[in-house]
SEDREN-323371 format. One record per residue (C-alpha): x, y negated, z. Coordinates in pm, 1 decimal. Each point is the difference from the previous one (the first is absolute). Layout:
residues N
+----------+----------+----------+
|        u |        v |        w |
+----------+----------+----------+
|        X |        Y |        Z |
...
+----------+----------+----------+
This chain:
residues 419
+----------+----------+----------+
|        u |        v |        w |
+----------+----------+----------+
|      0.0 |      0.0 |      0.0 |
|    119.0 |   -351.3 |    -80.3 |
|   -130.6 |   -336.6 |    118.5 |
|    -63.3 |   -239.8 |   -282.9 |
|    233.6 |   -267.0 |    133.0 |
|    308.7 |    224.2 |    -17.2 |
|    191.4 |     -0.6 |   -323.3 |
|    302.7 |    133.6 |   -178.8 |
|    324.9 |   -192.2 |     -3.8 |
|     49.6 |   -317.2 |   -199.3 |
|    310.1 |   -199.0 |    -83.7 |
|    175.7 |   -150.5 |    299.8 |
|   -118.8 |    243.4 |    265.0 |
|    231.9 |    180.0 |    240.9 |
|    -73.1 |    341.7 |   -147.3 |
|   -159.9 |    162.9 |   -300.8 |
|   -302.3 |    225.4 |      6.7 |
|     96.2 |    348.5 |    120.2 |
|    354.2 |    -95.9 |     88.0 |
|    157.2 |    236.4 |    255.0 |
|     83.0 |   -211.4 |    303.8 |
|    220.6 |     39.4 |    304.4 |
|   -242.3 |   -157.0 |    245.0 |
|     31.4 |     96.6 |    370.6 |
|   -308.1 |    188.4 |    117.2 |
|   -115.1 |    198.5 |    298.4 |
|   -131.2 |    325.3 |   -143.4 |
|   -378.8 |    -41.9 |     20.6 |
|    -98.4 |    362.5 |     72.8 |
|     87.1 |    103.3 |    355.5 |
|     27.9 |    368.3 |    -73.0 |
|    103.9 |    250.3 |   -265.6 |
|    -65.6 |   -137.3 |   -348.0 |
|    109.1 |     85.7 |   -351.2 |
|      0.5 |   -210.1 |   -314.6 |
|    149.2 |    -33.3 |   -345.9 |
|     22.8 |   -305.7 |   -218.9 |
|   -353.0 |    -51.9 |   -134.3 |
|     22.3 |   -372.9 |    -72.4 |
|    -62.0 |     31.1 |   -373.2 |
|   -235.6 |    298.4 |     22.2 |
|   -326.6 |    -27.9 |   -188.8 |
|   -317.3 |    -48.3 |    199.0 |
|   -358.0 |    -62.9 |   -102.8 |
|     47.7 |   -371.4 |     65.5 |
|    332.8 |    -19.9 |   -185.7 |
|    354.0 |     36.1 |    127.1 |
|     34.0 |    100.0 |    361.4 |
|    251.4 |   -273.1 |    108.1 |
|     26.8 |    161.7 |    346.8 |
|    147.1 |    292.5 |    188.5 |
|   -225.1 |    273.5 |    141.1 |
|    135.4 |    125.8 |    331.4 |
|   -153.9 |    344.6 |     41.6 |
|    -73.5 |     88.1 |    362.2 |
|   -260.5 |    173.2 |    207.7 |
|   -317.4 |   -185.7 |     81.6 |
|     18.8 |   -200.5 |    325.7 |
|    378.9 |    -35.2 |     -0.6 |
|     62.7 |   -349.9 |    139.6 |
|     70.9 |   -283.8 |   -243.2 |
|    218.4 |   -286.6 |    126.5 |
|     84.6 |   -342.9 |   -131.3 |
|    294.0 |     10.9 |   -240.9 |
|    103.9 |   -349.2 |    106.6 |
|    -91.8 |   -272.6 |    247.1 |
|   -268.0 |   -242.4 |   -109.5 |
|   -371.3 |    -80.6 |      1.9 |
|   -292.9 |    208.5 |   -119.3 |
|   -135.6 |   -179.9 |   -306.2 |
|   -268.0 |    232.7 |   -137.6 |
|   -205.8 |    287.0 |    141.9 |
|   -233.2 |    194.9 |   -227.0 |
|     68.0 |   -247.0 |   -283.8 |
|   -124.2 |   -291.8 |    208.4 |
|    164.4 |   -307.1 |    155.6 |
|   -306.2 |    -62.7 |    217.2 |
|     14.5 |    174.8 |    336.3 |
|   -381.5 |     -8.6 |      6.2 |
|    -17.8 |    193.3 |   -326.9 |
|    187.4 |    324.8 |     72.4 |
|   -261.7 |    214.7 |   -168.0 |
|     65.3 |    362.4 |    105.7 |
|   -131.0 |    114.7 |   -336.1 |
|    325.0 |   -139.7 |   -142.1 |
|    212.7 |    171.2 |    265.0 |
|    289.9 |     20.5 |     24.9 |
|    271.0 |   -230.1 |   -135.5 |
|    239.3 |   -259.7 |    140.0 |
|    243.4 |   -262.8 |   -125.2 |
|    274.9 |   -146.1 |    219.3 |
|    172.9 |   -327.1 |    -90.5 |
|    355.4 |     25.9 |    130.8 |
|    175.3 |   -289.1 |    171.5 |
|    247.4 |    -28.0 |   -287.6 |
|   -268.1 |    -37.2 |   -268.2 |
|    -11.6 |    362.8 |   -114.6 |
|   -320.8 |    199.2 |     19.5 |
|    -83.4 |    367.7 |     57.7 |
|   -325.9 |    174.6 |    -85.8 |
|   -140.9 |    310.1 |    171.2 |
|   -280.4 |    186.9 |   -179.6 |
|   -202.5 |    318.0 |     65.3 |
|     18.7 |    -31.4 |    379.6 |
|   -217.6 |    252.7 |    180.3 |
|   -378.0 |    -50.4 |    -18.6 |
|   -108.2 |    330.9 |    155.9 |
|    -82.1 |    120.4 |    348.8 |
|    310.1 |    198.6 |    107.2 |
|    -20.7 |    357.6 |   -122.4 |
|   -268.5 |    -76.7 |   -259.0 |
|    -44.6 |   -155.5 |   -343.4 |
|   -320.5 |   -182.2 |     90.3 |
|     91.7 |   -355.8 |   -102.2 |
|   -117.6 |   -126.3 |    339.6 |
|    338.6 |    -91.7 |    151.0 |
|    194.5 |   -324.0 |     31.8 |
|    365.3 |     22.7 |    -95.8 |
|    113.7 |   -338.3 |    131.8 |
|    173.3 |      7.9 |    338.6 |
|   -184.4 |   -161.6 |    294.4 |
|     78.0 |   -368.6 |     41.1 |
|    104.2 |    -44.2 |   -362.6 |
|   -202.0 |   -250.3 |   -202.2 |
|     59.2 |   -277.0 |   -251.2 |
|    251.3 |   -244.2 |    143.9 |
|    147.7 |    247.5 |    248.7 |
|    375.8 |    -30.0 |     47.6 |
|    178.6 |    338.2 |    -30.7 |
|    359.7 |    104.8 |     48.3 |
|    192.4 |    241.5 |   -219.3 |
|    -75.6 |    352.5 |    120.4 |
|   -326.7 |    -97.4 |    172.7 |
|   -297.1 |    233.6 |    -46.0 |
|   -249.6 |   -138.3 |   -252.1 |
|   -201.9 |    307.1 |   -102.5 |
|      6.7 |    362.0 |   -111.1 |
|     56.4 |    192.7 |   -323.2 |
|   -320.4 |    101.1 |   -175.3 |
|   -171.3 |     47.3 |   -334.5 |
|   -234.5 |   -298.7 |    -18.4 |
|   -101.1 |   -193.9 |   -307.9 |
|     77.8 |    160.7 |   -331.7 |
|    221.4 |    259.1 |    174.1 |
|   -304.0 |    181.9 |    141.2 |
|     56.6 |    303.4 |   -219.3 |
|    377.6 |      9.2 |     31.1 |
|    243.2 |    106.4 |    271.3 |
|     34.8 |   -251.0 |    285.0 |
|    273.6 |   -256.3 |    -50.1 |
|     99.5 |   -360.9 |     52.5 |
|      0.0 |   -208.7 |   -319.2 |
|    274.7 |   -256.8 |     67.0 |
|     65.0 |   -313.1 |   -207.7 |
|    269.7 |   -266.6 |     33.9 |
|    -12.8 |   -359.0 |   -130.7 |
|    280.5 |   -254.0 |     -0.3 |
|    -51.2 |   -364.2 |    110.3 |
|    -89.3 |    -94.9 |   -357.4 |
|   -289.4 |    249.4 |     -0.7 |
|    180.2 |    244.7 |   -227.7 |
|    -69.0 |    372.2 |     47.7 |
|    333.9 |    178.2 |     45.2 |
|     88.3 |    366.4 |     40.5 |
|     56.5 |     90.8 |    367.5 |
|    126.4 |    353.7 |    -65.2 |
|    366.9 |    -57.1 |     87.0 |
|    -92.0 |   -219.9 |    297.0 |
|   -232.0 |    269.2 |    135.2 |
|    260.2 |    272.4 |    -47.1 |
|    255.9 |   -208.2 |    187.5 |
|   -248.9 |    -62.4 |    281.4 |
|   -135.2 |    351.7 |     33.7 |
|    295.9 |    191.8 |    138.8 |
|     90.9 |   -216.5 |    299.1 |
|   -345.4 |   -117.9 |     96.3 |
|   -243.7 |    291.3 |    -21.5 |
|    129.3 |    194.3 |    301.0 |
|     24.6 |   -314.4 |    210.2 |
|   -358.1 |    -93.3 |    -88.2 |
|   -125.1 |    342.9 |    108.5 |
|    169.2 |    -44.0 |    338.7 |
|   -148.2 |   -348.8 |     30.0 |
|   -349.3 |    132.7 |    -80.4 |
|     12.7 |    259.5 |    279.2 |
|   -119.6 |   -129.9 |    337.2 |
|    185.1 |     67.2 |    320.9 |
|    -48.9 |    360.9 |    110.5 |
|    -60.2 |    153.0 |   -343.8 |
|    247.8 |    161.4 |   -235.3 |
|     12.4 |    200.1 |   -321.2 |
|    241.0 |    262.7 |   -126.2 |
|     51.5 |     95.5 |   -362.8 |
|     70.2 |    374.1 |     45.0 |
|    125.2 |     40.5 |   -355.3 |
|    295.3 |   -229.6 |     75.0 |
|     25.6 |     -0.6 |    379.7 |
|    -65.3 |   -376.6 |    -10.9 |
|   -135.0 |   -162.0 |    320.1 |
|   -199.0 |   -324.9 |     25.0 |
|    -69.6 |   -129.4 |    352.0 |
|   -243.0 |   -279.1 |     84.0 |
|     91.5 |   -283.1 |    233.6 |
|    359.5 |      1.5 |   -123.3 |
|    207.8 |   -176.6 |   -261.2 |
|    118.1 |    157.0 |   -323.4 |
|    338.6 |     47.2 |    168.2 |
|   -137.3 |    191.0 |    301.8 |
|   -320.2 |    151.9 |   -136.0 |
|    120.8 |    157.4 |   -322.6 |
|    236.4 |    295.4 |    -26.0 |
|     46.2 |    358.8 |   -115.3 |
|    -15.5 |    294.1 |    239.5 |
|    -65.6 |    367.6 |    -65.6 |
|    -33.6 |    216.6 |   -305.6 |
|   -287.7 |     25.0 |   -249.7 |
|   -274.0 |    214.3 |    148.6 |
|     88.1 |    -61.2 |    366.7 |
|   -289.6 |   -102.7 |    224.1 |
|     49.3 |   -340.2 |    164.7 |
|    -74.3 |    -90.0 |    361.9 |
|    105.2 |   -275.6 |    236.7 |
|     75.4 |     -9.5 |    369.7 |
|    199.7 |   -156.5 |    280.4 |
|    270.2 |    268.0 |     11.2 |
|    244.8 |   -191.9 |    222.2 |
|   -258.0 |   -159.9 |    234.0 |
|     84.4 |   -359.7 |    -98.0 |
|   -357.6 |    -99.0 |    -83.7 |
|     52.0 |      0.6 |   -378.4 |
|   -134.2 |    269.3 |   -232.3 |
|    246.7 |    123.4 |   -260.2 |
|    -15.6 |    258.1 |   -280.1 |
|     -9.6 |    373.0 |     16.3 |
|    -38.7 |    263.8 |   -267.3 |
|   -122.5 |    359.0 |     24.1 |
|    106.7 |    249.6 |   -264.6 |
|   -296.7 |    232.4 |    -34.1 |
|    200.5 |    263.8 |   -187.3 |
|    226.6 |     81.7 |    296.7 |
|   -133.5 |   -185.1 |    306.1 |
|    296.9 |   -240.1 |     14.5 |
|    -43.2 |   -335.3 |    176.3 |
|    204.8 |   -310.7 |    -90.6 |
|    -25.5 |   -306.7 |    223.8 |
|    156.4 |   -343.7 |    -22.2 |
|     22.7 |   -253.0 |    286.8 |
|    -11.2 |   -314.9 |   -213.5 |
|   -215.5 |   -122.9 |   -285.6 |
|    282.1 |      6.4 |   -249.9 |
|    149.9 |    221.3 |   -263.9 |
|    246.5 |    264.3 |    114.8 |
|     46.9 |    355.1 |    117.2 |
|   -218.8 |    153.0 |    268.9 |
|    107.7 |    -62.0 |    359.4 |
|   -169.1 |    322.2 |    113.2 |
|    -42.0 |    323.7 |   -194.4 |
|   -164.4 |    316.7 |    127.2 |
|   -265.7 |    249.0 |    -94.8 |
|   -331.0 |     83.1 |    161.2 |
|   -290.1 |    206.2 |   -124.8 |
|    -57.0 |    214.4 |   -303.5 |
|    -16.7 |    -80.4 |   -371.5 |
|   -340.6 |   -148.7 |    -73.1 |
|    -46.0 |   -160.1 |    342.7 |
|    -94.0 |   -369.4 |     15.2 |
|    188.1 |   -247.7 |    222.2 |
|   -168.4 |   -201.3 |    275.1 |
|    200.6 |   -272.3 |    174.2 |
|    -95.9 |   -182.7 |    317.3 |
|     44.3 |    -60.4 |    370.2 |
|   -170.3 |    313.9 |    126.0 |
|     92.2 |    -36.7 |    367.8 |
|    -16.6 |   -377.0 |     52.9 |
|    374.5 |    -50.4 |     62.7 |
|     41.9 |   -271.4 |   -264.2 |
|    190.9 |    224.1 |   -240.4 |
|   -133.2 |    169.9 |   -311.9 |
|     73.7 |    359.0 |    -95.5 |
|    -81.2 |    221.4 |   -296.9 |
|   -247.4 |    284.6 |     35.0 |
|   -191.8 |    198.4 |   -260.8 |
|   -347.0 |     96.9 |   -110.5 |
|    -34.2 |    337.6 |   -167.3 |
|   -292.4 |    -42.1 |   -239.8 |
|    -17.4 |    371.4 |    -83.6 |
|    -96.0 |     69.3 |    363.3 |
|   -152.8 |   -328.6 |    110.5 |
|    259.9 |     -9.7 |    278.7 |
|    199.5 |   -280.0 |    165.9 |
|    354.7 |     54.8 |    129.2 |
|    129.6 |   -274.2 |    234.8 |
|    355.5 |    -62.7 |    118.3 |
|    115.4 |   -311.3 |    186.5 |
|    370.3 |     -0.3 |    -90.3 |
|    195.7 |    -60.2 |   -318.4 |
|    260.9 |    228.2 |   -145.7 |
|    338.8 |    -73.7 |   -155.6 |
|    305.7 |    146.5 |   -171.6 |
|   -194.6 |    196.4 |   -261.3 |
|   -121.9 |    241.2 |    263.2 |
|   -341.3 |    143.5 |     63.5 |
|   -209.8 |   -184.1 |    254.1 |
|   -117.2 |    315.2 |    169.4 |
|   -353.7 |    105.3 |     91.6 |
|   -278.9 |   -248.6 |     55.6 |
|    -70.4 |   -101.3 |    359.0 |
|   -363.6 |     84.5 |    -54.7 |
|   -249.6 |     58.7 |   -279.3 |
|   -373.9 |      6.8 |    -48.4 |
|   -254.8 |     52.3 |   -272.1 |
|   -188.4 |   -294.9 |   -143.6 |
|   -177.4 |    -38.7 |   -330.0 |
|    -39.6 |    226.6 |   -296.6 |
|    251.2 |    105.3 |   -264.9 |
|     57.9 |   -276.5 |   -252.8 |
|    -67.3 |   -297.1 |    226.9 |
|    273.4 |   -267.9 |     -1.1 |
|    142.6 |   -124.1 |    332.2 |
|     54.7 |   -355.1 |    120.4 |
|    110.2 |   -141.5 |    335.7 |
|   -123.9 |   -283.6 |    219.8 |
|    -74.3 |   -123.5 |    349.6 |
|   -376.3 |     11.5 |    -43.1 |
|    -93.4 |    -82.7 |    361.1 |
|    276.0 |   -247.4 |     94.3 |
|    160.3 |    218.1 |    270.1 |
|    351.7 |    -24.7 |   -145.7 |
|     10.0 |    359.9 |   -123.5 |
|    -44.5 |     77.1 |   -367.4 |
|   -211.5 |    298.0 |    -95.7 |
|   -104.1 |    178.0 |   -315.7 |
|   -270.7 |    -90.7 |   -246.4 |
|   -101.9 |    186.2 |   -310.8 |
|   -134.3 |   -117.4 |   -333.5 |
|   -201.2 |    215.7 |   -234.8 |
|     96.3 |   -157.4 |   -330.2 |
|   -273.3 |    178.5 |   -193.9 |
|   -274.9 |   -184.1 |    192.8 |
|    163.7 |   -291.4 |    185.1 |
|    -79.3 |    159.3 |    338.8 |
|    220.1 |   -130.3 |    284.4 |
|     24.5 |    159.2 |    344.3 |
|    244.8 |     -3.7 |    291.9 |
|     66.1 |    101.4 |    358.2 |
|    123.7 |   -224.5 |    281.6 |
|    210.6 |    271.1 |    164.4 |
|    241.5 |    268.8 |   -110.0 |
|   -237.3 |    282.8 |     78.5 |
|   -208.2 |    237.5 |   -201.9 |
|   -365.5 |    -87.3 |    -39.1 |
|   -256.0 |   -179.8 |   -209.2 |
|     62.8 |   -353.0 |   -123.6 |
|    -52.5 |   -286.8 |    242.9 |
|   -113.7 |   -217.8 |   -287.8 |
|    -89.8 |     53.6 |   -363.9 |
|   -137.0 |   -212.4 |   -282.3 |
|     28.0 |    -54.9 |   -372.8 |
|    236.2 |   -260.6 |   -135.6 |
|    115.9 |    -34.1 |   -357.2 |
|    -68.3 |    215.2 |   -302.5 |
|    144.1 |    326.9 |   -130.2 |
|    364.4 |    -37.1 |    -96.5 |
|     82.3 |   -280.3 |    245.3 |
|    320.0 |     33.5 |    205.9 |
|    -52.3 |    -72.7 |    366.3 |
|    223.6 |   -175.4 |    252.0 |
|    -68.1 |   -158.8 |    338.4 |
|    115.7 |   -320.7 |    165.9 |
|    -96.2 |   -276.8 |    235.9 |
|   -121.1 |   -229.3 |   -276.7 |
|   -166.8 |   -256.6 |    227.6 |
|    258.1 |     18.7 |    283.7 |
|   -246.9 |    116.3 |    265.6 |
|    220.8 |    286.5 |    121.9 |
|   -204.6 |    272.8 |   -169.6 |
|     86.0 |    164.5 |   -330.2 |
|   -270.9 |     40.4 |   -261.9 |
|     -7.0 |    137.6 |   -354.5 |
|    118.3 |   -143.6 |   -324.6 |
|      5.8 |    158.2 |   -343.8 |
|    204.7 |    -60.8 |   -310.2 |
|   -209.7 |     59.5 |   -310.0 |
|    211.2 |    101.1 |   -301.1 |
|   -287.1 |    -71.3 |   -239.2 |
|     17.4 |   -374.9 |     63.3 |
|    334.9 |    -15.8 |    189.4 |
|   -170.2 |   -164.7 |    295.8 |
|     34.4 |     35.0 |    377.1 |
|   -335.5 |      6.4 |    182.8 |
|     40.5 |    -59.8 |    374.9 |
|   -267.9 |     38.3 |    268.0 |
|     34.8 |   -163.9 |    341.8 |
|   -208.1 |    254.3 |    196.4 |
|    -28.0 |    378.2 |     12.2 |
|   -349.6 |     -3.2 |   -140.5 |
|   -162.1 |     56.3 |   -335.4 |
|    -35.0 |   -311.0 |   -213.7 |
|    158.2 |   -218.9 |   -262.1 |
|    361.8 |   -112.1 |      5.9 |
|     76.2 |   -317.5 |    195.2 |
|    314.8 |    -82.8 |   -199.6 |
|    121.1 |     75.6 |   -354.5 |
|    342.2 |    -28.4 |   -164.2 |
|     65.0 |     89.3 |   -365.4 |
|    361.1 |     87.9 |    -72.0 |
|    217.9 |    282.1 |   -128.0 |
|    -56.5 |    268.4 |   -260.8 |
|   -181.7 |    327.7 |    -41.6 |
|    200.6 |    286.9 |    141.0 |
|    154.1 |   -210.0 |    278.0 |
|    -44.5 |    110.1 |    361.4 |
|   -108.5 |   -225.8 |    288.5 |
|    174.7 |    -34.1 |    336.0 |
|    -69.1 |   -212.4 |    306.5 |
|    219.7 |   -127.8 |    280.6 |
|    166.9 |   -289.0 |    178.5 |
|    281.7 |    -60.7 |   -245.9 |
|    145.7 |   -299.9 |    182.2 |
+----------+----------+----------+
């Protein structure tokens, strides 16, 4: 789409139409995105004169430069933001350049209903934005309704000439995307890309919240292994029951290595005795059985037998850990991914659940945390379908109280106090 008042280059301008420019940008998609040079590609309305950044729906879109929002939904009137035209934005940069953002999300998350609003809260015509600030989310609105979700991104020089931002976007993508993912994660939430062993921790900077740890296929966890009040990474190798723990949120070799459990067991990490230190225990899904131990191993040796065990749940349920009653001791919860059923006990004893309810939908990945800082952990899910965290403040059935869209399908959620 092109506004009538934009034109090709004429004599005396800074650039010519379609010229490849080396203009400094913040990469506008805060998550995994792919693109090729489509500036001169044919479209129904003529040449494309833009770059299509292909990404999953609801990946955050951020301002590529600091400036002022000039247009929303093809309007300069903040009282005429007709949602039927949703969702587009134009930002006039402080230096006279201009960036355009088309096909922002117009759907309710997880649907294609056309009933959403893809402009970030607080953003309207005349709003001042900084480079890297959230402005909306990737979608398929407008004439992209029958295509894959993407951000249509245009760049204009101060003389109103449409230039090719391909090289500028490529230069911006590598250093900025990972940092933007970290910035989009709130304190207490993290994501791990298991294919690469790449960790992203919320509430941290790109220097302290972004690193590699573990091998592809390892299961991530986090815990306070050295009792310093900060949760740091751990990995469990399902194939052999090996545990790898690190005492800082940084790249490097494991500080502790040991094995516990059998191949196929699932790790559970928490403070199971209220001493302020986290340990690694296991849930054996084939038996529906919990094995608890309150010490950590070292030196590549076996940890020995569990201190105690009990049966809870049915085969196939996925474990999670939390302090669900605020007594300072973390206990075991289970999530039935096929139905979204959540249930947990408030003690390390065999018996029926102390609480149960439905939260989320099939396929969600469940974690727990003290999202509202009331001293009691409650559930959260990460939904791969729309790469969104849904957090609930109470251990009751109901809608999420807080949402955060970030990451990529296939990534695994973690929670903790990352410092």
